[in-house]
Structure formats: C-alpha cells, structure tokens
C-alpha positions as CSV (number, residue, x, y, z in Angstrom):
1,M,15.5,-7.3,-5.3
2,K,16.1,-3.6,-5.8
3,Y,15.7,-1.2,-2.9
4,A,14.9,2.5,-2.5
5,Q,14.9,5.0,0.3
6,L,11.5,5.7,1.7
7,G,11.1,9.3,0.9
8,R,13.7,11.6,2.5
9,S,14.2,9.1,5.4
10,G,17.3,6.8,5.7
11,L,15.0,3.7,5.6
12,A,15.6,1.4,2.7
13,I,12.7,-0.7,1.5
14,S,12.2,-3.3,-1.3
15,R,10.7,-2.0,-4.5
16,I,7.9,-4.5,-4.0
17,A,6.0,-4.4,-0.7
18,L,4.1,-7.3,0.7
19,G,0.5,-6.6,1.6
20,T,-1.1,-9.0,4.1
21,M,-4.8,-8.1,3.7
22,N,-5.7,-11.6,2.3
23,F,-4.0,-13.5,5.1
24,G,-6.6,-15.3,7.1
25,T,-9.5,-14.6,4.7
26,E,-8.5,-15.6,1.2
27,T,-5.3,-17.3,2.2
28,D,-4.9,-19.9,5.0
29,P,-2.0,-19.7,7.6
30,A,0.1,-22.3,6.0
31,E,0.1,-20.6,2.6
32,S,0.5,-17.2,4.3
33,F,3.7,-18.5,6.0
34,A,5.0,-19.8,2.7
35,I,4.3,-16.4,1.0
36,M,6.2,-14.5,3.7
37,D,9.1,-17.0,3.6
38,H,9.3,-16.6,-0.2
39,A,9.1,-12.8,0.2
40,H,12.2,-12.8,2.4
41,E,14.0,-15.2,0.1
42,A,13.3,-12.8,-2.7
43,G,14.6,-9.8,-0.7
44,I,11.2,-8.2,0.1
45,N,11.7,-6.5,3.5
46,F,8.5,-4.4,3.8
47,F,5.3,-6.0,5.1
48,D,2.1,-3.9,5.3
49,T,-0.8,-4.7,7.6
50,A,-3.5,-3.0,9.6
51,I,-5.5,-3.6,12.7
52,R,-8.7,-4.6,10.9
53,Y,-7.1,-6.9,8.3
54,G,-8.7,-10.3,8.4
55,S,-11.5,-9.1,10.6
56,Q,-15.0,-10.5,10.4
57,G,-18.1,-8.4,10.9
58,D,-18.4,-4.7,11.6
59,Y,-15.7,-4.5,14.3
60,G,-13.0,-6.6,15.9
61,F,-9.5,-7.6,15.1
62,G,-8.8,-10.1,12.4
63,V,-6.5,-13.1,12.2
64,T,-4.0,-11.3,9.9
65,E,-1.9,-10.0,12.8
66,E,-2.1,-13.4,14.5
67,I,-0.6,-15.0,11.4
68,L,2.2,-12.5,11.4
69,V,2.9,-13.1,15.0
70,E,3.1,-16.9,14.5
71,W,5.4,-16.4,11.6
72,F,7.7,-14.0,13.5
73,A,7.8,-16.5,16.4
74,Q,9.6,-19.0,14.2
75,G,12.7,-16.9,14.6
76,G,15.5,-16.8,12.1
77,G,15.6,-13.1,12.2
78,R,12.1,-12.8,10.7
79,R,11.1,-9.8,12.7
80,E,14.4,-8.1,12.6
81,R,14.6,-8.4,8.8
82,T,11.1,-7.0,8.3
83,V,10.1,-3.4,8.0
84,L,6.7,-3.7,9.7
85,S,4.0,-1.2,8.9
86,T,0.6,-1.0,10.4
87,K,-2.1,1.6,10.5
88,V,-4.4,3.6,12.8
89,F,-7.8,5.2,12.2
90,Q,-10.5,2.5,11.7
91,P,-12.9,1.9,14.6
92,T,-12.3,-1.1,16.8
93,D,-15.8,-1.0,18.3
94,N,-18.7,1.5,18.6
95,W,-17.5,3.2,21.8
96,P,-16.5,6.8,21.6
97,N,-12.7,7.6,21.0
98,N,-11.9,4.2,19.6
99,E,-11.4,5.5,16.0
100,G,-9.8,8.4,14.2
101,L,-6.6,10.2,15.0
102,S,-7.2,11.7,18.4
103,A,-4.2,11.5,20.7
104,L,-6.1,9.0,22.8
105,N,-6.9,6.7,19.9
106,I,-3.4,6.9,18.4
107,R,-1.9,5.9,21.7
108,R,-4.4,3.1,22.3
109,A,-4.2,1.7,18.8
110,C,-0.4,1.7,18.9
111,E,-0.3,-0.1,22.3
112,Q,-2.9,-2.6,21.0
113,S,-0.9,-3.3,17.8
114,L,2.3,-3.8,19.9
115,R,0.6,-6.3,22.1
116,R,-1.0,-8.2,19.3
117,L,2.1,-8.3,17.2
118,R,4.3,-9.0,20.2
119,T,6.9,-6.6,19.1
120,D,8.6,-3.7,20.9
121,Y,8.2,-1.2,18.1
122,I,6.4,-0.5,14.8
123,D,8.7,0.6,12.0
124,L,6.1,2.7,10.1
125,L,2.8,3.8,11.7
126,Q,0.5,4.9,8.9
127,L,-2.4,7.3,9.5
128,H,-5.0,5.3,7.5
129,H,-7.3,8.2,6.7
130,V,-7.7,11.9,7.2
131,D,-9.4,12.9,10.5
132,R,-11.1,16.2,9.9
133,N,-12.1,16.5,13.6
134,T,-8.5,16.4,15.0
135,P,-6.0,19.2,14.7
136,W,-2.6,18.4,13.4
137,E,-0.9,19.8,16.5
138,E,-2.6,17.0,18.5
139,V,-1.7,14.3,16.0
140,W,2.0,15.3,16.0
141,Q,2.0,15.6,19.8
142,A,0.8,12.0,20.1
143,L,3.2,10.6,17.5
144,D,6.1,12.5,19.0
145,V,5.5,10.8,22.3
146,L,5.5,7.4,20.7
147,V,8.7,8.1,18.8
148,R,10.4,9.3,21.9
149,Q,9.3,6.2,23.7
150,G,10.8,4.1,20.9
151,K,7.5,2.5,20.1
152,V,7.2,4.0,16.6
153,I,10.1,4.8,14.3
154,Y,8.5,6.5,11.3
155,A,5.1,8.0,10.5
156,G,3.3,7.9,7.2
157,S,-0.1,8.8,5.8
158,S,-2.6,6.9,3.6
159,N,-5.4,8.1,1.4
160,F,-4.5,11.8,1.9
161,A,-5.0,14.6,-0.5
162,G,-2.1,16.7,-1.6
163,W,-3.2,19.6,0.6
164,H,-3.5,17.3,3.6
165,I,0.1,16.2,3.2
166,A,1.2,19.9,2.9
167,R,-0.7,20.8,6.0
168,A,0.7,17.9,8.0
169,Q,4.2,18.7,7.0
170,G,3.8,22.4,7.8
171,V,2.8,21.6,11.3
172,A,5.5,19.0,11.7
173,E,8.1,21.5,10.6
174,S,6.9,24.1,13.0
175,R,7.5,21.5,15.8
176,N,11.0,20.6,14.4
177,L,9.8,17.1,13.6
178,L,10.6,14.8,10.7
179,G,6.9,14.5,9.8
180,L,5.5,12.1,7.3
181,V,8.0,9.9,5.3
182,S,5.4,8.2,3.1
183,E,2.0,8.3,1.6
184,Q,0.1,5.1,0.6
185,S,-2.6,5.8,-2.1
186,L,-4.8,4.0,-4.5
187,Y,-2.9,4.0,-7.8
188,N,-2.8,1.9,-10.9
189,L,-3.1,2.2,-14.7
190,M,-6.8,2.6,-14.4
191,V,-7.1,4.9,-11.4
192,R,-4.6,7.7,-11.7
193,D,-6.2,10.6,-9.8
194,I,-3.2,11.1,-7.5
195,E,-1.1,12.3,-10.5
196,R,-2.9,15.7,-10.2
197,E,-1.7,16.8,-6.7
198,V,-0.7,13.9,-4.4
199,L,2.3,12.8,-6.3
200,P,3.6,16.3,-6.8
201,A,3.1,17.1,-3.1
202,A,4.9,13.9,-2.1
203,E,7.8,14.6,-4.4
204,A,8.2,18.2,-3.3
205,L,7.9,17.4,0.4
206,G,10.1,14.3,0.4
207,L,7.6,11.5,0.9
208,G,7.9,8.1,-0.5
209,V,4.8,6.8,-2.3
210,L,3.4,3.3,-1.6
211,T,0.5,2.2,-3.8
212,W,-2.4,0.0,-2.9
213,S,-4.5,-2.1,-5.4
214,P,-1.8,-1.9,-8.1
215,L,-3.9,-4.4,-10.1
216,N,-7.2,-2.5,-9.4
217,G,-8.8,-5.4,-7.7
218,G,-7.5,-7.9,-10.2
219,L,-8.8,-6.2,-13.3
220,L,-5.3,-5.6,-14.6
221,G,-4.3,-9.2,-13.9
222,G,-5.7,-10.7,-17.1
223,V,-9.3,-10.8,-16.0
224,L,-10.8,-11.3,-19.5
225,R,-8.5,-14.2,-20.2
226,K,-9.5,-15.8,-16.8
227,E,-13.1,-15.1,-17.7
228,R,-12.7,-17.1,-20.9
229,E,-10.9,-19.9,-19.0
230,G,-13.7,-20.0,-16.5
231,T,-11.4,-19.2,-13.6
232,S,-12.8,-15.8,-12.7
233,R,-16.3,-14.8,-11.8
234,R,-17.4,-11.4,-10.7
235,A,-20.7,-10.1,-9.2
236,G,-22.2,-6.9,-8.0
237,W,-19.8,-3.9,-8.0
238,A,-16.9,-5.9,-9.4
239,E,-19.0,-7.1,-12.4
240,H,-20.3,-3.5,-13.0
241,T,-16.7,-2.2,-13.0
242,L,-15.6,-4.9,-15.4
243,E,-18.4,-4.2,-17.8
244,R,-17.7,-0.4,-17.7
245,H,-14.0,-0.9,-18.6
246,R,-14.3,-4.0,-20.8
247,S,-13.2,-2.3,-24.0
248,S,-10.1,-0.8,-22.4
249,L,-9.2,-4.1,-20.7
250,R,-9.6,-5.9,-24.0
251,A,-7.2,-3.5,-25.6
252,Y,-4.8,-3.8,-22.6
253,E,-4.7,-7.6,-22.7
254,G,-4.3,-7.5,-26.5
255,L,-1.3,-5.2,-26.0
256,C,0.2,-7.6,-23.4
257,D,-0.2,-10.5,-25.9
258,A,1.5,-8.5,-28.6
259,W,4.5,-7.8,-26.3
260,S,4.4,-11.3,-24.8
261,V,4.1,-10.1,-21.2
262,D,1.8,-11.1,-18.4
263,P,-0.8,-8.4,-17.7
264,A,-0.2,-8.4,-13.9
265,V,3.6,-8.1,-14.4
266,L,3.2,-5.2,-16.9
267,A,0.9,-3.3,-14.5
268,I,3.5,-3.6,-11.7
269,A,6.5,-2.8,-14.0
270,W,4.7,0.3,-15.2
271,Q,4.5,1.6,-11.7
272,L,8.1,0.8,-10.9
273,H,9.1,3.1,-13.8
274,R,7.1,6.0,-12.5
275,P,9.6,8.4,-10.8
276,A,7.5,9.2,-7.8
277,I,6.6,5.6,-6.9
278,T,8.7,3.9,-4.2
279,A,6.9,0.5,-4.1
280,P,3.6,-1.1,-5.1
281,V,2.0,-3.0,-2.3
282,V,1.0,-6.4,-3.7
283,G,-1.4,-8.7,-2.0
284,P,-0.8,-12.2,-3.3
285,R,-3.1,-15.1,-2.4
286,S,-0.5,-17.7,-3.2
287,V,3.2,-18.2,-3.5
288,K,2.8,-18.6,-7.2
289,Q,1.1,-15.2,-7.5
290,L,4.0,-13.5,-5.6
291,H,6.6,-15.3,-7.6
292,N,5.1,-14.2,-10.9
293,T,4.9,-10.6,-9.6
294,L,8.6,-10.5,-8.7
295,T,9.6,-10.6,-12.4
296,A,8.3,-7.0,-12.7
297,T,11.4,-5.7,-10.9
298,D,13.6,-6.7,-13.9
299,M,11.2,-5.7,-16.7
300,Q,12.0,-2.8,-18.9
301,V,9.0,-0.7,-20.2
302,P,10.1,0.7,-23.6
303,N,8.9,4.1,-24.6
304,E,6.7,2.6,-27.4
305,L,5.0,0.3,-24.9
306,A,4.6,3.1,-22.3
307,A,3.0,5.3,-25.0
308,S,0.5,2.6,-25.9
309,L,-0.5,2.2,-22.3
310,E,-1.2,6.0,-22.1
311,E,-3.5,5.7,-25.1
312,I,-5.5,2.9,-23.4
313,F,-5.5,4.4,-19.9
314,P,-4.9,8.2,-20.2
315,G,-3.3,9.8,-17.1
316,Y,-3.4,13.3,-15.8
317,Q,-1.2,16.3,-15.9
318,T,-0.3,17.8,-12.5
319,A,-2.5,20.6,-11.1
320,P,-3.4,23.2,-12.2
321,E,-2.5,22.0,-15.8
322,A,-4.8,19.0,-15.3
323,Y,-7.8,21.3,-15.4
324,A,-6.6,24.7,-16.7
325,W,-4.5,26.1,-19.5
C-alpha cells in the first residue's frame, strides 16, 4: 500500500480509504469484519464512517458504528492502527439543535460518537455539509475546544464549495488554528464539477482531497457487462441515470476491454493519478470487491489511455477558464 500526507498535516493515510456505509445494510457483520481485516492486511489505515450510516428510517443511529466497535473490541491494535473518521451535520431526531454545525450540536455529536464508538478520540471529524446558519467563528470555537480536550485530532470538510473552504480557512487563520486538513467530495470520471474550484482551492490552501462514490454508484464498475450477465438490475433514479449515460458507458467499457483492465480498477487508478486527490473512499460490499480494487494502486495510466478517458468523459478547466476566455 502507498501512503500520502493528508493535506499539509503530518498525518499519513493510505491511498485507498475504506468507506463503511454498506456495513449493516448491504453487508452483514461477519463480512464487514472480514473486509476490515483484509483492509488492514493490505495496509489500508483510513476508515470513514458517519453517525447515520446504517440507519433505518428518517432518524436514528445505524448499526455501522456498532459493527466498527465490535471489530475494534477484538484487539490486536485494530483501533490504534486505524485513522478513524466520522462526521457531524445530519439530524439525529426532529428536535431543535440536533443537526447542523452549531457549537452545541458539534459538541453533542462528538460526544455521542465517542460513546458509540467506545473510543477516547476521533482522528478526523468531518463537517458533513455547509451550515449557512452558523458563523465560522462559532464552528471553530467549538472545534478548538474539542481539540484542546484531546477528543478530536483533525478537522475536515465534506461537500463544500471552493469559497466555503476559503472562508473557513480565513477564519481559522485569524484564530491561529490549523483549520481544515481535508475535503471529501463527490468525484469520479463521470462527475467532475469539483475540478472548477474545489480542487484548486484545496491545493492552494493545503487540504487533502478524499473522494466519495468513485465508481458513481457502480456505473463505472462494469454495469453494462453485469446487465448482460443478469447480475445487475436498476430501477428508478438509477435506471434513469444509466439510460442517460449508456452510450458513454458503452464506450468506457469498450476501452477497458481494449486495454484488458477491469472498469472499476481503471476508475480508481485514474483518480490516484490526479495530482490533487489523496485517496478515493471505496465502499466494498465484499472482501472480493475490496481485493479487486486494491490492484488500482499499482496500475499505471498511460497518456494515451488518459486521453481516451477524457474524450469519453470530458472534464473541466479550473475557474474562471472553465466558463470564460
């Protein structure tokens, strides 16, 4: 496994991050344990979770964190060898102040995560969404208290625009704080909006970039081949998205066949060769899926192949060149 510093921090994380969203919903505890064991065996040290992962219904806490706790409890340095990331923003019920980034909710959410995960500290607390109702002075005051208490080591953002990152860092700097060390955004070959402003902002301000849905909900994982094999069925929004991009995906899978590479592996390898990307967050449903993904870390993406990918899935120039002369 290869490692990289998370932004300008001194924290080293694996170039592949393990997402746990499927634990307890798509993946049972036994297979989840096996996935995490295999992740550590392969050198993956960054695990990503959130308070609502695995939840059922509109509110409540899911079983994902419970699965993580039980796995950590097996010992063997599992917790110590894991860079554990969780998030704060989403509502936990319909009572006021139990969502967002108010100082009160940040404190409550952190304390709840510590209790549920049965750990003394969270390595990376990510702000899961922008809170337009809370000033950054309040957010940083709350996070600074948690850092001073030793309950949080680093802070990161998720789903922020470039100017949100810039504003957050400006206020942090005025308070002599480290500020954000990472941003986690939706990014893959098909969805490349963050190339306009988020990636340039992250690079300029020293944030590492984690990417969620690197396979775009499985569309980049060989969906047409699986459709032919009868192993993949999509309905509703997923079916609509597939139909809208069917021609591009046909070209993509044809390119993968020509280069004798698995579509999912190429989609991950392409990200790993993007200078601004620290680590894609993969969400395997099985050990086999994780094992196949790991080969992306050693794959080279020749210029000819990269150029062909750009023809199928055109990206963006940075702003303002993306929309001006």
